[in-house]
PAPA-656398 format. One record per residue: x, y, z of N, C-alpha, C in turn. Coordinates in steps of 0.2 Angstrom, whole numbers, padded with zeros to 4 digits, always signed. Layout:
residues N
XYZXYZXYZ;...
END
This chain:
residues 329
+0122-0080+0057+0128-0077+0062+0127-0070+0062;+0121-0067+0061+0117-0061+0062+0119-0060+0071;+0111-0066+0073+0109-0067+0078+0117-0068+0083;+0120-0070+0080+0127-0072+0083+0130-0065+0085;+0132-0062+0079+0136-0056+0081+0131-0051+0086;+0124-0050+0084+0120-0046+0090+0121-0048+0098;+0120-0056+0101+0121-0058+0106+0129-0054+0106;+0134-0057+0104+0143-0054+0107+0141-0047+0108;+0138-0043+0103+0136-0037+0105+0133-0035+0113;+0129-0039+0112+0126-0035+0119+0129-0040+0126;+0132-0046+0125+0137-0049+0130+0143-0044+0133;+0147-0042+0127+0151-0037+0128+0149-0029+0132;+0144-0027+0131+0143-0021+0132+0140-0022+0139;+0136-0028+0140+0137-0028+0148+0142-0030+0150;+0148-0033+0148+0154-0031+0154+0158-0027+0153;+0157-0022+0148+0158-0015+0149+0155-0011+0154;+0148-0013+0154+0146-0008+0158+0147-0011+0165;+0149-0017+0167+0151-0022+0173+0157-0017+0175;+0161-0018+0170+0170-0015+0172+0168-0007+0172;+0163-0002+0169+0163+0005+0171+0160+0006+0178;+0156+0000+0182+0154+0001+0187+0160-0001+0192;+0164-0005+0190+0168-0008+0195+0175-0004+0196;+0177+0001+0190+0181+0006+0188+0178+0011+0193;+0172+0015+0194+0170+0021+0193+0165+0018+0201;+0165+0013+0203+0162+0013+0209+0165+0018+0214;+0169+0021+0212+0176+0025+0218+0173+0032+0217;+0171+0032+0212+0168+0042+0211+0163+0044+0216;+0159+0037+0216+0152+0038+0222+0155+0038+0227;+0160+0032+0229+0160+0033+0239+0167+0031+0241;+0173+0036+0237+0179+0036+0239+0180+0041+0243;+0177+0046+0244+0176+0050+0250+0172+0049+0254;+0166+0044+0254+0163+0044+0261+0166+0039+0262;+0170+0032+0260+0172+0028+0264+0180+0030+0268;+0184+0035+0264+0189+0037+0267+0189+0040+0272;+0181+0047+0273+0179+0048+0279+0175+0046+0284;+0176+0038+0281+0175+0030+0289+0166+0034+0289;+0165+0038+0285+0155+0038+0287+0152+0032+0286;+0153+0030+0283+0151+0022+0281+0156+0018+0278;+0155+0012+0281+0160+0005+0281+0160+0005+0273;+0163+0002+0269+0167-0001+0263+0159-0004+0261;+0157-0009+0262+0150-0013+0263+0144-0010+0263;+0144-0005+0266+0138+0001+0267+0139+0003+0261;+0143+0008+0259+0145+0011+0254+0145+0007+0247;+0144+0003+0247+0144-0001+0240+0138-0003+0238;+0134-0005+0244+0127-0005+0242+0122+0001+0241;+0124+0006+0245+0122+0013+0243+0122+0015+0236;+0130+0013+0233+0132+0017+0227+0127+0010+0222;+0126+0003+0222+0125+0003+0219+0118+0002+0216;+0113+0004+0223+0106+0004+0221+0106+0010+0218;+0108+0015+0218+0108+0022+0219+0112+0022+0209;+0114+0018+0207+0116+0018+0200+0111+0015+0197;+0108+0012+0198+0103+0008+0196+0097+0013+0195;+0094+0016+0202+0090+0021+0198+0091+0026+0195;+0098+0028+0193+0100+0035+0190+0099+0032+0181;+0101+0027+0184+0101+0023+0174+0094+0025+0174;+0089+0025+0176+0082+0026+0175+0081+0035+0172;+0083+0038+0175+0083+0046+0173+0079+0048+0167;+0085+0045+0161+0081+0049+0156+0086+0046+0151;+0086+0044+0145+0090+0042+0141+0092+0045+0133;+0093+0053+0137+0096+0058+0129+0103+0058+0133;+0105+0055+0136+0113+0054+0133+0115+0047+0128;+0111+0043+0132+0110+0036+0126+0109+0037+0120;+0104+0044+0118+0103+0044+0111+0107+0049+0107;+0111+0054+0112+0116+0058+0109+0123+0052+0107;+0124+0046+0110+0129+0041+0108+0127+0039+0104;+0121+0037+0103+0119+0031+0096+0117+0035+0090;+0119+0041+0089+0117+0043+0085+0121+0049+0083;+0125+0050+0088+0129+0056+0090+0137+0057+0086;+0140+0051+0084+0146+0049+0084+0145+0047+0074;+0143+0042+0073+0140+0039+0068+0135+0040+0065;+0134+0038+0058+0127+0036+0057+0124+0026+0058;+0120+0027+0060+0119+0020+0061+0119+0017+0055;+0119+0018+0052+0116+0012+0045+0123+0011+0042;+0128+0017+0045+0135+0016+0041+0142+0010+0043;+0138+0010+0050+0142+0004+0054+0139-0003+0052;+0144-0007+0054+0140-0015+0058+0141-0017+0066;+0138-0022+0068+0140-0024+0074+0147-0026+0073;+0149-0028+0069+0159-0030+0072+0159-0025+0075;+0159-0017+0073+0161-0010+0073+0161-0010+0083;+0156-0011+0084+0153-0010+0090+0154-0015+0095;+0156-0020+0093+0159-0026+0095+0166-0024+0098;+0170-0021+0093+0177-0022+0093+0177-0014+0097;+0174-0010+0098+0173-0001+0102+0173-0007+0111;+0169-0009+0110+0165-0009+0116+0171-0016+0119;+0175-0021+0114+0179-0026+0119+0187-0020+0120;+0187-0016+0116+0194-0013+0116+0192-0009+0125;+0187-0005+0124+0183-0002+0131+0185-0007+0136;+0183-0014+0136+0182-0016+0142+0190-0020+0145;+0194-0019+0139+0201-0021+0142+0204-0015+0144;+0203-0009+0142+0207-0004+0143+0206-0002+0152;+0200-0002+0153+0194-0005+0160+0197-0007+0166;+0198-0011+0163+0200-0020+0167+0207-0017+0168;+0210-0016+0164+0218-0016+0165+0218-0010+0171;+0215-0003+0169+0215+0001+0172+0215+0000+0179;+0209-0002+0181+0204-0006+0187+0210-0009+0190;+0214-0012+0187+0219-0017+0192+0224-0016+0194;+0228-0009+0188+0232-0004+0194+0230+0000+0199;+0222+0002+0199+0221+0006+0203+0222+0014+0200;+0222+0013+0195+0219+0020+0192+0214+0021+0188;+0210+0026+0191+0201+0029+0189+0204+0031+0180;+0200+0028+0176+0200+0030+0169+0194+0033+0168;+0192+0036+0161+0187+0040+0160+0183+0033+0154;+0176+0029+0160+0172+0024+0153+0171+0028+0146;+0169+0033+0149+0167+0038+0143+0174+0039+0138;+0178+0041+0141+0185+0042+0134+0184+0034+0132;+0184+0030+0136+0188+0022+0132+0183+0023+0127;+0176+0022+0129+0170+0019+0123+0170+0023+0118;+0171+0030+0119+0171+0037+0113+0178+0034+0109;+0184+0032+0112+0189+0032+0108+0188+0023+0101;+0184+0021+0107+0183+0014+0104+0177+0014+0098;+0173+0016+0099+0169+0019+0094+0172+0020+0086;+0173+0028+0089+0178+0034+0085+0184+0026+0080;+0190+0023+0085+0193+0018+0080+0190+0013+0077;+0186+0008+0081+0183+0003+0078+0180+0006+0070;+0174+0013+0071+0173+0014+0064+0176+0016+0057;+0184+0022+0059+0188+0023+0057+0191+0016+0055;+0191+0011+0057+0194+0003+0054+0190+0001+0049;+0182+0003+0048+0180-0001+0047+0175+0005+0039;+0176+0010+0041+0175+0014+0036+0181+0018+0032;+0185+0018+0035+0193+0019+0029+0195+0024+0031;+0194+0029+0035+0195+0035+0037+0191+0039+0042;+0190+0046+0043+0185+0049+0045+0181+0054+0043;+0180+0052+0037+0176+0056+0033+0169+0056+0035;+0166+0050+0037+0158+0048+0038+0158+0047+0046;+0163+0051+0050+0162+0051+0056+0155+0059+0055;+0151+0059+0062+0148+0065+0062+0152+0071+0067;+0156+0074+0065+0158+0080+0066+0158+0085+0071;+0152+0085+0071+0147+0088+0072+0145+0086+0080;+0140+0082+0078+0143+0076+0085+0148+0076+0091;+0154+0074+0086+0160+0072+0092+0161+0080+0093;+0161+0086+0090+0162+0091+0093+0157+0092+0100;+0153+0092+0098+0149+0092+0106+0149+0088+0112;+0151+0081+0109+0153+0078+0114+0160+0079+0118;+0166+0081+0112+0171+0084+0113+0173+0088+0119;+0168+0095+0118+0167+0101+0122+0164+0098+0130;+0161+0095+0130+0157+0093+0136+0162+0090+0141;+0164+0083+0136+0171+0081+0141+0176+0085+0143;+0179+0090+0140+0185+0095+0141+0183+0100+0145;+0175+0102+0147+0173+0106+0149+0171+0105+0156;+0170+0099+0158+0164+0097+0165+0170+0097+0169;+0176+0093+0169+0183+0094+0174+0183+0101+0176;+0183+0106+0170+0184+0111+0174+0178+0111+0177;+0174+0114+0175+0168+0118+0180+0168+0111+0187;+0170+0105+0187+0171+0103+0193+0174+0106+0198;+0182+0108+0197+0187+0109+0201+0183+0117+0202;+0180+0122+0197+0180+0129+0198+0172+0129+0204;+0168+0123+0203+0163+0123+0207+0165+0120+0216;+0171+0115+0214+0174+0113+0220+0176+0116+0225;+0180+0121+0221+0183+0128+0227+0180+0132+0229;+0174+0133+0225+0171+0139+0230+0166+0137+0232;+0162+0130+0232+0157+0129+0237+0158+0126+0244;+0167+0123+0241+0170+0124+0249+0172+0130+0253;+0174+0135+0249+0175+0140+0249+0169+0146+0256;+0162+0144+0251+0155+0145+0255+0157+0142+0261;+0158+0137+0261+0156+0132+0266+0161+0133+0272;+0167+0132+0271+0170+0139+0276+0167+0146+0278;+0166+0147+0275+0163+0154+0276+0156+0155+0281;+0152+0149+0280+0147+0149+0282+0147+0146+0291;+0153+0141+0290+0154+0135+0296+0160+0138+0301;+0164+0144+0298+0169+0146+0301+0171+0147+0308;+0165+0147+0310+0165+0148+0321+0163+0141+0323;+0160+0137+0320+0158+0129+0322+0164+0125+0324;+0163+0122+0328+0169+0118+0332+0171+0110+0325;+0174+0109+0326+0178+0103+0320+0173+0098+0321;+0172+0095+0329+0169+0089+0329+0160+0090+0327;+0159+0096+0328+0151+0099+0326+0149+0099+0319;+0155+0101+0314+0157+0100+0310+0156+0090+0306;+0160+0088+0308+0161+0082+0307+0155+0078+0307;+0153+0081+0312+0147+0075+0315+0138+0077+0308;+0139+0084+0310+0133+0088+0306+0136+0086+0298;+0143+0086+0294+0143+0084+0288+0144+0077+0287;+0143+0072+0292+0145+0067+0292+0138+0064+0290;+0132+0067+0291+0126+0063+0288+0125+0065+0284;+0126+0072+0283+0124+0076+0275+0128+0072+0269;+0132+0067+0270+0140+0065+0267+0135+0060+0265;+0130+0056+0267+0129+0050+0266+0123+0052+0259;+0121+0057+0259+0115+0062+0256+0117+0062+0250;+0125+0065+0252+0129+0070+0244+0129+0063+0240;+0134+0056+0246+0134+0051+0243+0131+0049+0237;+0123+0048+0240+0117+0044+0235+0118+0046+0230;+0115+0054+0231+0115+0059+0223+0122+0055+0218;+0126+0056+0222+0135+0056+0217+0132+0051+0214;+0131+0044+0217+0129+0037+0212+0125+0037+0210;+0120+0043+0210+0113+0041+0206+0114+0046+0200;+0118+0051+0200+0121+0054+0193+0125+0049+0190;+0130+0047+0193+0133+0042+0190+0131+0037+0183;+0125+0037+0188+0121+0030+0186+0115+0034+0179;+0117+0040+0179+0113+0045+0175+0114+0046+0170;+0121+0046+0172+0127+0049+0164+0130+0042+0161;+0134+0039+0164+0138+0033+0162+0133+0024+0161;+0129+0026+0164+0124+0018+0161+0120+0022+0155;+0120+0026+0153+0115+0028+0148+0122+0027+0142;+0126+0029+0142+0132+0029+0137+0133+0019+0134;+0131+0016+0136+0132+0008+0134+0124+0007+0132;+0119+0010+0134+0114+0011+0133+0114+0011+0125;+0116+0016+0123+0116+0020+0118+0121+0016+0113;+0126+0013+0115+0130+0009+0111+0124+0002+0107;+0121+0000+0113+0116-0006+0110+0113-0005+0107;+0109+0002+0106+0103+0003+0101+0107+0005+0096;+0115+0007+0096+0115+0010+0090+0117+0002+0085;+0119-0002+0088+0120-0009+0087+0115-0013+0085;+0108-0011+0087+0101-0016+0087+0099-0011+0079;+0099-0004+0080+0098-0001+0075+0102-0002+0068;+0109-0002+0068+0113-0005+0064+0113-0012+0058;+0110-0015+0067+0108-0022+0062+0099-0022+0061;+0096-0018+0058+0091-0018+0058+0083-0021+0064;+0087-0021+0067+0080-0025+0075+0078-0018+0077;+0080-0012+0076+0077-0007+0080+0076-0001+0072;+0070+0002+0071+0070+0006+0066+0071+0014+0067;+0074+0016+0074+0075+0023+0077+0082+0021+0084;+0083+0027+0084+0087+0028+0090+0084+0030+0097;+0081+0025+0098+0077+0024+0103+0078+0020+0110;+0079+0018+0115+0082+0014+0120+0077+0010+0124;+0072+0003+0123+0070+0000+0123+0071-0001+0129;+0067-0003+0134+0066-0003+0140+0070-0009+0144;+0071-0014+0140+0074-0019+0142+0084-0019+0141;+0083-0015+0137+0090-0013+0136+0094-0008+0144;+0089-0003+0144+0088+0000+0152+0091-0001+0157;+0086-0009+0156+0087-0012+0164+0092-0017+0163;+0095-0021+0159+0101-0023+0159+0108-0020+0160;+0108-0012+0159+0112-0011+0159+0113-0007+0167;+0108-0005+0169+0105-0003+0177+0110-0009+0181;+0108-0012+0180+0109-0020+0181+0118-0021+0184;+0120-0021+0177+0126-0023+0178+0131-0017+0179;+0129-0011+0179+0133-0005+0182+0132-0005+0190;+0126-0010+0192+0126-0010+0198+0129-0014+0200;+0129-0023+0198+0134-0026+0199+0141-0025+0199;+0144-0021+0194+0151-0017+0192+0152-0012+0202;+0149-0010+0202+0149-0006+0209+0149-0012+0215;+0144-0014+0215+0144-0020+0221+0150-0023+0221;+0153-0026+0215+0160-0029+0218+0167-0024+0217;+0167-0019+0216+0171-0014+0221+0179-0011+0218;+0180-0009+0214+0187-0006+0214+0191-0003+0219;+0193-0007+0224+0195-0004+0229+0202-0002+0229;+0206-0003+0223+0209+0000+0221+0211+0006+0220;+0205+0007+0214+0204+0015+0212+0201+0019+0218;+0197+0017+0223+0194+0018+0230+0199+0021+0234;+0205+0017+0236+0211+0019+0238+0214+0026+0235;+0216+0026+0231+0218+0030+0227+0214+0037+0226;+0208+0037+0225+0205+0043+0225+0202+0044+0233;+0202+0041+0237+0200+0044+0245+0205+0045+0249;+0210+0043+0246+0217+0040+0252+0222+0045+0251;+0224+0044+0244+0232+0044+0241+0232+0052+0240;+0224+0055+0235+0228+0059+0233+0226+0067+0238;+0221+0066+0243+0219+0071+0246+0217+0068+0252;+0218+0070+0259+0216+0070+0265+0211+0074+0268;+0203+0067+0268+0198+0072+0268+0195+0069+0274;+0192+0077+0277+0186+0075+0280+0178+0077+0277;+0172+0073+0284+0168+0074+0280+0165+0078+0276;+0167+0085+0277+0165+0090+0274+0166+0092+0266;+0174+0090+0269+0177+0091+0261+0173+0085+0258;+0172+0077+0258+0170+0076+0256+0160+0076+0252;+0157+0080+0257+0149+0084+0256+0151+0089+0248;+0157+0092+0252+0158+0098+0244+0161+0094+0239;+0166+0091+0237+0165+0086+0231+0159+0081+0228;+0156+0080+0234+0152+0075+0228+0144+0080+0227;+0142+0085+0233+0138+0091+0229+0141+0093+0223;+0146+0095+0222+0150+0101+0218+0150+0095+0208;+0153+0088+0211+0151+0082+0208+0145+0081+0202;+0141+0080+0209+0134+0079+0206+0129+0086+0202;+0130+0089+0204+0128+0096+0201+0130+0096+0193;+0137+0096+0192+0139+0096+0186+0136+0090+0179;+0137+0085+0182+0134+0079+0180+0127+0077+0179;+0123+0080+0185+0117+0079+0182+0115+0084+0178;+0117+0090+0177+0118+0097+0173+0119+0094+0166;+0123+0089+0165+0124+0087+0157+0120+0082+0156;+0119+0078+0162+0112+0074+0158+0107+0074+0158;+0106+0080+0158+0096+0083+0157+0099+0085+0150;+0105+0087+0149+0106+0091+0144+0106+0087+0137;+0106+0077+0138+0109+0074+0132+0117+0074+0131;+0121+0077+0138+0128+0077+0136+0132+0071+0140;+0135+0066+0138+0142+0063+0139+0147+0067+0144;+0148+0064+0149+0154+0068+0152+0156+0062+0156;+0162+0062+0158+0166+0059+0163+0166+0061+0170;+0163+0055+0175+0162+0054+0181+0168+0057+0182;+0171+0052+0180+0176+0050+0184+0181+0057+0184;+0182+0061+0179+0186+0066+0180+0181+0071+0183;+0174+0073+0185+0171+0078+0187+0174+0075+0193;+0174+0071+0196+0173+0071+0203+0181+0071+0207;+0186+0069+0202+0192+0070+0205+0194+0078+0204;+0193+0080+0199+0194+0088+0198+0191+0093+0204;+0184+0090+0205+0178+0093+0210+0186+0092+0219;+0186+0085+0217+0191+0083+0224+0197+0090+0225;+0200+0090+0220+0205+0095+0219+0203+0101+0220;+0197+0102+0218+0195+0110+0218+0196+0112+0228;+0192+0107+0229+0190+0106+0238+0197+0107+0242;+0202+0103+0239+0208+0102+0242+0208+0109+0244;+0211+0111+0239+0217+0118+0235+0212+0124+0239;+0208+0123+0243+0205+0127+0247+0211+0127+0254;+0211+0121+0255+0215+0120+0262+0224+0125+0260;+0225+0122+0255+0229+0125+0255+0233+0121+0246;+0237+0124+0241+0237+0119+0235+0241+0114+0237;+0247+0114+0241+0253+0108+0241+0246+0103+0247;+0238+0103+0250+0236+0099+0252+0237+0094+0247;+0234+0095+0240+0235+0088+0237+0239+0086+0233;+0241+0082+0234+0247+0076+0233+0246+0076+0223;+0250+0081+0220+0249+0081+0213+0253+0076+0209;+0257+0072+0213+0257+0067+0208+0254+0063+0211;+0250+0060+0212+0248+0056+0211+0241+0058+0205;+0239+0063+0206+0234+0067+0203+0238+0069+0197;+0245+0068+0194+0248+0069+0188+0245+0061+0185;+0248+0054+0190+0246+0048+0188+0240+0048+0184;+0235+0051+0188+0229+0050+0184+0227+0056+0179;+0230+0059+0177+0229+0062+0173+0233+0060+0167;+0237+0058+0168+0244+0054+0163+0236+0048+0159;+0234+0042+0164+0230+0040+0161+0222+0041+0157;+0221+0047+0159+0214+0051+0154+0219+0051+0148;+0226+0056+0148+0227+0058+0142+0227+0051+0137;+0230+0046+0139+0232+0039+0138+0224+0035+0134;+0219+0036+0137+0212+0032+0136+0210+0033+0130;+0210+0039+0126+0209+0041+0119+0211+0038+0115;+0218+0039+0113+0222+0036+0108+0224+0028+0111;+0223+0026+0118+0225+0020+0118+0218+0015+0116;+0211+0017+0117+0206+0012+0115+0205+0013+0105;+0207+0020+0105+0204+0020+0098+0211+0013+0094;+0216+0015+0096+0222+0008+0091+0220+0003+0093;+0216-0001+0101+0214-0006+0102+0209-0007+0097;+0203-0005+0097+0197-0004+0094+0199-0005+0087;+0202-0003+0082+0206-0002+0075+0206-0009+0075;+0214-0012+0079+0216-0017+0081+0210-0024+0078;+0206-0021+0083+0200-0027+0084+0196-0027+0080;+0194-0023+0079+0189-0023+0070+0195-0026+0063;+0198-0024+0063+0200-0030+0058+0203-0035+0057;+0203-0039+0065+0205-0045+0066+0199-0049+0067;+0192-0046+0069+0186-0049+0071+0183-0048+0065;+0183-0042+0058+0180-0044+0053+0182-0050+0049;+0188-0052+0050+0191-0057+0046+0187-0064+0048;+0184-0062+0054+0180-0070+0053+0174-0068+0054;+0171-0064+0054+0163-0060+0055+0164-0058+0048;
END
């Protein structure tokens, strides 16, 4: 029976990672597709390969997830399985209707909900670790919009005398690089979260003695995210890259570069952030330099509402799932 549970946990973790890449593929390639710098197929291949490379960047975020929210010895594999199933269902549902959501919020909400259901309350949660995680999740979008705004302002000042044609040509080439780095940063942060969850399950089940991510876990998570990105969440890409703001290559370059700086900085510090939130707010910041009305705030409002509901929705889903699964395992 224990072997069955750990296999189920790993399978659900990889499904969640796949759904993460499926929804979050828009993070890296929405702008480069919408500006017609790359075809959708070219963009997906670029993003998938760089996602895989980014997953090997470090394991600092994975360690934070693995022991920063709850002590592995206090939970079971059923708790982890419930968290992953709740996150996967939410990610898949939101991708189907075309809304970008935070896989980070979905996963963290799921772990908290399932842990509370198992432990019977919030007492044994690592409040210090959770505070650190929530501060990173809440402040990173703010940094995204601020850096996006001022970086775009800097580019406008530097290239104010250049012709639109030359700017589009020049930044069209640069945007390929910025999209690649955006995909790399996505892999460096988001892939690690599921690595941390699998490692958490392995430690709680006695398969590992400490929260150190095995190489095979890194490889499996990297490949699952890469495959998810290759599948492409085209409705989400359309929402971010077309519906929210009319983008030119220079805007795409500014947004991707700003978001990459925030995400890689967080990854280096071991802080899990929402890559979806960061790239979306970076696009908003860049768009605001044109004029506030350039951003379609009605679309942005729907995205923000999806973010707000992600944590409580996955908390409740995971809580119910844990209660159901615990009756069978």
